[in-house]
C-alpha positions, -999 to +999 in steps of 0.1 A: +000+000+000+014+034-010+015+061+016-008+083-006-034+056-002-034+057+036-062+076+055-051+111+065-049+101+102-024+073+094+000+094+072+036+087+082+070+102+083+092+074+071+079+045+092+067+065+122+034+083+125+035+121+128+013+119+159+020+095+188-007+083+211+001+077+248+010+040+245+036+049+218+050+078+239+054+055+269+072+029+248+095+054+231+104+073+263+103+045+289+083+067+312+050+059+329+016+075+323+016+095+355+052+107+350+044+119+314+014+139+327+033+152+357+062+164+335+037+180+311+023+199+340+058+209+351+066+220+315+095+195+313+079+173+286+061+183+254+024+190+258+000+169+239-021+182+211-059+178+212-069+155+183-106+152+191-130+159+220-115+131+241-083+123+223-048+137+225-015+129+208+021+141+209+040+154+179+066+128+169+092+155+164+086+170+198+090+137+216+121+129+195+137+162+203+130+157+240+145+122+239+176+135+221+181+162+247+181+137+276+215+130+291+226+095+283+243+073+309+274+054+300+292+029+321 
């Protein structure tokens, strides 16, 4: 299936969706749900974007930039 044939809500950038729902954010960051929302409230994590009346998502680029800016640990 060609990307142009996908529904608009499934359009992708490469192989990753442009918008990430909470389960994908948790998987990518390794954070828990409560931690994500606490960090959003503290302005230390990107805020979600309202997709519908009861749905939010995070911009892939925002989450990727946040992840890239995190210090890495090396042993």
